[in-house]
C-alpha positions in Angstrom: 4.4 41.8 -9.8 4.0 38.0 -9.3 1.7 35.1 -10.2 0.2 33.2 -7.3 -1.5 29.8 -8.1 -4.0 28.9 -5.3 -5.9 25.9 -6.6 -6.9 23.0 -4.4 -4.2 21.4 -2.2 -4.5 17.9 -3.7 -3.0 16.2 -6.7 -5.8 17.4 -9.0 -5.3 21.0 -7.7 -1.6 20.8 -8.3 -2.1 19.6 -11.9 -4.6 22.4 -12.5 -2.0 25.0 -11.4 0.5 23.5 -13.7 -2.0 23.6 -16.6 -2.9 27.1 -15.9 0.8 28.1 -16.0 1.3 26.2 -19.2 -1.7 27.9 -20.9 -0.5 31.4 -19.8 3.0 30.8 -21.0 1.7 29.4 -24.3 -0.5 32.5 -24.7 2.5 34.6 -23.9 0.4 36.3 -21.2 3.3 36.5 -18.6 6.0 39.1 -18.7 9.5 37.9 -18.5 10.9 37.0 -15.1 7.7 37.4 -13.3 8.1 35.2 -10.2 5.6 32.3 -10.0 4.5 30.9 -6.7 2.3 28.0 -5.6 0.2 28.6 -2.5 -1.9 26.0 -0.7 -4.3 26.3 2.3 -6.7 23.8 3.9 -9.3 26.4 5.0 -10.6 29.6 3.5 -10.1 31.9 6.4 -8.1 35.2 6.7 -5.6 33.6 9.1 -5.0 30.5 7.0 -4.7 32.4 3.7 -2.4 35.2 5.0 -0.2 32.5 6.6 -0.2 30.5 3.3 1.0 33.5 1.3 4.0 33.9 3.7 5.2 30.4 2.7 4.8 30.0 -1.1 6.5 27.2 -2.9 7.1 25.9 -6.4 4.8 23.7 -8.3 5.3 20.1 -7.0 5.9 18.2 -10.3 5.8 14.8 -8.4 2.2 15.5 -7.5 1.4 16.8 -11.0 3.0 13.6 -12.5 1.0 11.3 -10.2 -2.2 13.1 -11.5 -1.1 12.8 -15.0 -0.4 9.1 -14.6 -3.8 8.6 -13.0 -5.6 10.4 -15.8 -3.6 8.5 -18.4 -4.3 5.1 -16.8 -8.0 5.9 -16.6 -8.0 6.9 -20.4 -6.0 3.8 -21.4 -8.4 1.5 -19.6 -11.6 3.4 -20.4 -10.8 4.1 -24.1 -9.5 0.6 -24.7 -12.1 -1.5 -22.9 -15.3 0.6 -23.7 -15.3 0.1 -27.4 -14.8 -3.7 -26.9 -17.9 -3.6 -24.7 -19.9 -1.7 -27.2 -19.1 -4.3 -29.9 -19.7 -7.4 -27.7 -22.4 -6.1 -25.4 -24.8 -3.7 -27.2 -26.3 -1.3 -24.6 -23.3 -1.3 -22.4 -21.9 2.2 -21.8 -18.4 2.1 -20.4 -15.7 0.3 -18.4 -13.2 2.0 -16.1 -10.2 1.2 -14.1 -12.0 1.9 -10.7 -15.6 1.8 -11.6 -15.4 -1.7 -12.9 -13.8 -3.0 -9.6 -16.7 -1.3 -7.6 -19.2 -2.9 -10.0 -17.5 -6.3 -9.3 -17.9 -5.8 -5.6 -21.6 -5.2 -5.9 -22.2 -8.1 -8.3 -20.2 -10.5 -6.2 -22.2 -9.5 -3.2 -25.5 -10.1 -5.1 -24.2 -13.5 -6.1 -23.4 -14.4 -2.5 -26.9 -13.5 -1.5 -28.5 -15.6 -4.3 -26.4 -18.6 -3.6 -27.0 -18.4 0.2 -28.8 -21.3 1.8 -30.3 -20.4 5.2 -29.4 -22.8 8.0 -31.7 -23.4 10.8 -30.6 -23.1 14.5 -32.4 -22.9 17.8 -31.6 -21.2 21.1 -33.3 -21.4 24.5 -33.8 -18.4 26.7 -35.3 -18.1 30.2 -36.5 -15.3 32.3 -34.8 -15.6 35.7 -36.0 -14.2 38.9 -33.9 -13.6 42.0 -34.8 -12.5 45.5 -35.7 -9.1 44.5 -38.0 -10.5 41.8 -36.4 -8.4 39.1 -36.4 -10.2 35.7 -33.2 -11.1 33.9 -33.1 -12.8 30.5 -30.4 -15.6 30.2 -29.5 -17.9 27.3 -28.5 -21.6 27.6 -24.8 -21.9 26.8 -23.9 -25.3 28.3 -25.9 -28.6 28.7 -24.6 -31.8 30.2 -21.0 -30.6 30.1 -21.1 -29.6 26.4 -20.7 -26.0 25.4 -23.5 -25.2 23.0 -22.3 -23.3 19.8 -24.7 -21.6 17.4 -25.7 -24.8 15.6 -25.8 -27.1 18.6 -29.6 -27.3 18.6 -30.8 -27.9 15.1 -34.6 -28.8 15.4 -37.7 -28.2 17.4 -37.9 -31.6 18.9 -34.3 -31.3 20.4 -35.1 -27.7 21.7 -38.4 -28.8 23.2 -36.9 -31.7 25.0 -34.1 -29.6 26.5 -36.6 -26.8 27.5 -38.9 -29.4 29.2 -35.9 -30.8 31.2 -34.9 -27.2 32.3 -38.3 -26.6 33.8 -37.7 -29.3 36.3 -34.4 -27.8 37.6 -33.4 -25.4 40.4 -30.9 -22.6 39.6 -28.5 -20.3 41.4 -25.9 -17.7 40.4 -22.7 -19.5 39.6 -20.4 -16.5 38.8 -20.5 -12.8 38.3 -17.8 -11.2 36.2 -17.9 -7.4 36.2 -15.4 -5.7 33.8 -14.7 -2.0 33.3 -14.3 -1.3 29.7 -13.2 2.1 28.1 -14.6 3.1 24.7 -12.5 5.8 22.8 -13.9 8.4 20.4 -13.3 8.1 16.7 -10.9 10.4 14.9 -12.2 13.6 13.1 -13.6 13.0 9.6 -11.7 12.0 6.4 -13.6 12.2 3.1 -14.6 8.5 3.3 -15.7 8.5 7.0 -17.7 11.8 6.3 -19.5 10.1 3.4 -20.2 7.0 5.5 -21.6 8.9 8.4 -23.6 11.3 6.2 -25.2 8.3 4.5 -26.1 6.6 7.8 -27.2 9.7 9.8 -28.5 12.2 7.2 -29.4 9.9 4.3 -27.1 11.8 2.0 -25.5 10.0 -1.0 -21.8 10.4 -1.5 -22.3 13.0 -4.3 -24.7 15.1 -2.2 -22.4 15.0 0.8 -19.5 16.3 -1.3 -21.7 19.1 -2.9 -22.8 20.3 0.6 -19.2 20.0 2.0 -17.8 21.9 -1.0 -20.2 24.8 -0.3 -19.3 24.7 3.5 -15.6 24.9 2.5 -16.1 27.7 0.1 -18.0 29.7 2.7 -15.1 29.3 5.1 -16.9 27.0 7.6 -14.9 23.8 7.3 -11.4 22.7 6.2 -10.7 21.1 2.8 -13.2 18.2 2.2 -11.0 15.9 0.1 -8.5 14.3 2.5 -7.4 11.0 3.9 -5.5 12.5 6.8 -6.8 12.5 10.5 -4.2 15.0 11.8 -5.5 18.4 13.2 -3.5 21.5 13.7 -2.3 22.3 17.2 -4.3 25.6 17.3 -7.5 23.7 16.4 -6.9 21.1 19.1 -6.3 23.9 21.7 -9.5 25.7 20.8 -11.5 22.4 20.9 -10.1 21.5 24.4 -10.9 25.0 25.6 -14.5 24.6 24.4 -14.8 21.2 26.1 -13.5 22.6 29.3 -16.0 25.5 29.4 -19.0 23.7 27.9 -18.8 20.3 29.4 -16.4 20.6 32.4 -13.0 19.2 33.4 -14.2 15.6 33.8 -14.9 15.5 30.0 -11.3 16.8 29.1 -8.5 14.3 28.9 -5.2 15.3 30.6 -3.4 15.5 27.2 -4.7 16.2 23.7 -5.6 13.2 21.6 -3.4 12.7 18.6 -4.5 10.6 15.7 -2.2 9.0 13.1 -3.2 9.0 9.4 -3.3 5.8 7.5 -2.4 7.6 4.3 0.8 6.2 3.0 2.0 9.5 1.3 2.9 12.0 4.0 3.2 14.8 1.4 -0.6 14.6 0.9 -1.6 14.0 4.5 -3.9 17.0 4.8 -5.7 17.9 7.9 -8.9 16.0 8.8 -12.3 17.7 8.0 -13.1 20.0 10.9 -14.8 23.4 11.5 -12.4 26.3 10.8 -13.7 28.0 14.0 -14.9 25.5 16.7 -16.6 28.3 18.6 -19.0 28.6 15.7 -21.5 26.0 17.1 -24.1 24.4 14.8 -26.9 26.4 16.7 -25.0 29.7 16.1 -24.9 29.5 12.3 -27.8 30.1 10.0 -27.3 27.5 7.3 -29.8 25.8 4.9 -31.1 22.4 6.1 -28.6 20.1 4.4 -25.6 22.3 5.3 -26.7 22.6 8.9 -27.0 18.8 9.2 -23.6 18.1 7.7 -21.9 21.0 9.7 -23.4 19.6 12.9 -22.0 16.2 12.1 -18.5 17.7 11.4 -18.6 19.9 14.5 -19.7 17.1 16.9 -17.2 14.6 15.5 -14.3 17.1 16.0 -15.3 18.0 19.6 -16.0 14.3 20.5 -12.5 13.4 19.1 -10.9 15.4 21.9 -13.2 14.3 24.7 -12.7 11.8 27.5 -13.4 8.1 26.8 -16.7 6.6 27.8 -16.5 4.0 30.7 -18.8 1.0 30.5 -19.4 -1.5 33.2 -19.9 -4.9 31.5 -21.4 -7.6 33.5 -21.6 -11.3 32.7 -23.9 -13.5 35.0 -23.7 -17.3 34.7 -26.7 -19.1 36.2 -26.2 -22.9 36.8 -28.7 -25.6 37.6 -28.0 -27.1 41.1 -27.2 -30.4 39.5 -24.7 -28.6 37.3 -26.4 -30.0 34.1 -27.2 -26.6 32.6 -25.6 -23.2 32.5 -27.3 -20.0 31.4 -25.7 -16.7 30.7 -26.9 -13.1 30.8 -24.8 -10.2 29.6 -25.3 -6.5 29.9 -23.5 -3.2 30.2 -24.1 0.0 32.1 -22.5 3.3 31.1 -20.7 4.5 34.2 -19.3 7.7 32.6 -20.6 8.9 29.2 -17.5 10.8 28.1 -17.7 11.6 24.4 -21.0 9.6 24.1 -22.7 12.6 25.7 -22.2 14.4 22.4 -21.6 11.9 19.6 -22.0 8.2 18.8 -20.8 6.7 15.5 -23.4 5.1 13.3 -23.5 1.5 12.1 -24.3 0.1 8.7 -26.0 -3.0 10.1 -27.1 -3.5 13.6 -24.9 -5.7 15.8 -26.8 -8.2 18.0 -24.9 -7.2 21.1 -26.8 -7.5 24.3 -26.6 -4.3 26.2 -29.5 -4.7 28.5 -29.4 -3.2 32.0 -29.1 -6.1 34.4 -30.6 -6.1 38.0 -28.3 -6.5 40.9 -27.8 -10.2 41.9 -25.4 -11.9 44.3 -23.1 -14.9 44.0 -24.9 -18.2 44.8 -28.3 -16.4 45.0 -31.2 -18.7 44.1 -32.9 -18.0 40.8 -36.3 -19.2 39.7 -36.7 -19.9 36.0 -39.8 -18.5 34.3 -40.8 -18.6 30.6 -38.3 -21.1 29.3 -38.6 -20.4 25.6 -37.0 -22.3 22.6 -36.8 -20.0 19.6 -36.1 -20.9 16.0 -33.7 -18.9 13.9 -32.2 -18.9 10.4 -28.8 -17.6 9.3 -29.0 -14.4 7.3 -27.2 -13.7 4.0 -24.6 -10.9 4.0 -26.3 -7.5 3.5 -26.1 -5.7 0.2 -23.8 -2.7 0.0 -25.0 0.7 1.0 -23.2 3.8 -0.2 -21.6 3.9 3.3 -20.4 0.3 3.3 -19.2 0.4 -0.4 -17.0 3.5 0.3 -15.7 1.8 3.4 -14.9 -1.5 1.4 -13.2 0.5 -1.4 -11.1 2.3 1.2 -10.2 -1.0 3.0 -9.1 -2.5 -0.3 -7.0 0.6 -1.2 -9.1 1.3 -4.3 -9.8 4.9 -5.3 -9.0 8.1 -3.5 -10.9 10.7 -1.5 -11.7 12.7 -4.6 -13.0 9.7 -6.6 -15.5 7.8 -4.2 -18.6 10.0 -5.1 -17.9 9.9 -8.8 -17.4 6.2 -8.9 -20.8 5.6 -7.3 -22.5 8.2 -9.6 -21.0 6.6 -12.8 -22.4 3.1 -11.9 -25.9 4.5 -11.3 -25.8 6.8 -14.4 -24.7 3.9 -16.6 -27.7 1.8 -15.4 -25.3 -0.8 -14.1 -26.7 -0.6 -10.5 -29.7 0.9 -8.7 -30.3 2.0 -5.2 -33.3 0.3 -3.4 -33.9 1.1 0.2 -30.4 2.7 0.3 -28.8 -0.6 -0.9 -27.2 -1.3 -4.3 -28.6 -4.0 -6.5 -26.8 -4.9 -9.7 -28.9 -4.7 -12.8 -28.8 -7.2 -15.6 -26.7 -4.9 -17.8 -24.2 -4.4 -14.9 -24.1 -8.2 -14.3 -23.4 -8.8 -18.0 -20.6 -6.1 -18.1 -19.0 -7.5 -15.0 -19.2 -11.2 -16.2 -17.6 -10.2 -19.5 -14.8 -8.2 -17.8 -14.1 -11.0 -15.3 -14.1 -13.6 -18.0 -11.8 -11.8 -20.5 -10.0 -9.1 -18.5 -9.8 -10.6 -15.1 -6.5 -9.2 -14.1 -7.7 -5.6 -14.6 -10.8 -6.0 -12.3 -8.8 -7.7 -9.5 -8.8 -5.8 -6.2 -5.1 -6.4 -5.6 -4.1 -5.1 -9.0 -6.1 -1.9 -8.8 -4.9 -1.3 -5.2 -1.2 -1.8 -6.4 -1.7 0.8 -9.1 -2.9 3.3 -6.4 0.1 2.5 -4.4 2.4 3.2 -7.4 0.7 6.4 -7.9 1.5 7.4 -4.3 5.1 6.4 -5.1 5.0 8.8 -8.1 3.6 11.6 -5.9 6.5 11.0 -3.4 9.1 11.2 -6.1 10.1 7.6 -5.7 8.9 6.2 -9.0 8.8 7.6 -12.6 5.3 8.1 -13.9 6.1 7.2 -17.4 7.6 4.0 -16.3 4.4 3.1 -14.4 2.4 3.8 -17.6 4.8 1.8 -19.8 4.7 -1.2 -17.4 0.9 -1.1 -17.4 0.5 -0.7 -21.1 2.9 -3.4 -22.2 0.8 -6.0 -20.4 -2.6 -4.5 -21.0 -2.3 -4.1 -24.8 -0.9 -7.7 -25.1 
């Protein structure tokens, strides 16, 4: 009676529906005047699918054209540059519109590390004891009226001289600065943030994350896993708030639902964030294989935490001055006053921050402090860290390069071509990758520039929104490229 096209709800899915229809019409497989409907849903549940079938629409040719333009751009770059590479750099496999920019990022970071010259610096710390004899570690921040920056003390002789002088001084608490700080939960997952967290917390590569998420989606456990939107349906928010109230209590439930705004430029494609289709299905209640269980737990916890109350931290800064005012030492610490969402979920980090979050003993203003173990310590500046899968995806997203559907394949291609390897979860550019990057930067610099690639992505968004003609985008690109 009718043809319903229910492929994925993104640009690629829209284009697949259009291609299927073209193929059916070409094969004369459709009877005349059969109505044709496009149906999309973000979750494979009975409720979502029956609701979607109540609101069919036509194929969105703007989205189809955006996908056609992306595919054509990728072909134009890949099919034109790759043969040049084969001729000039035997052994090289391919170049690509986005993969070559990702390769440039990795190569440039390797170059920064190799050119890095470590710089020596010293700091002086002391263990201070107050009336209650509870130790507190403080660092020298001011000496003889001069504020000490990171490189103020540059050698052991200078450090030892200052340390020896401090041992002769009497100290007291000069100031106490308590400050209540609120820490808010992160929004539910997008494709890139899911890949980042799964890399940090589960050790999954981007490709593995997407394979596991695809299976969870197909089995009806989570919403569509290729998205750059952070919005969530009102029903899902209501269910999540109900669960928080019953499982964690009213103190963990904000007065009003938390609403997050998507950074995606194109509202047409601002799908829901990645979330469980049924929040009452807790990770413990489902029987999943090991990888699926880990990823589902991450998605479930992130969604619940996103609607929980903020954490409240009591940050304390204690300045301890010598009685002659010649030296000031500072101790900082924080105490969690109310855990809020942290009781369930804490976002991972790519590289440890050197924040002091020690628990500080109680001290009083002007309390006398005795200095023990005044210790100068030598340090050297560190080079920037190599990219992990998580930090590379984050960087690509920050630069506006690639889209949710492409991050995993970009990373896979670079490894499959032998351009980069992963060592201890960090990317290292191989000699072939460096050669290819050097060649492209030397002769095709414009096309591996971050701004140029990001601008093309923006133009594709405009095509998708119906604000730009896709063939005009291709013509403008090809005219300069082939010249």
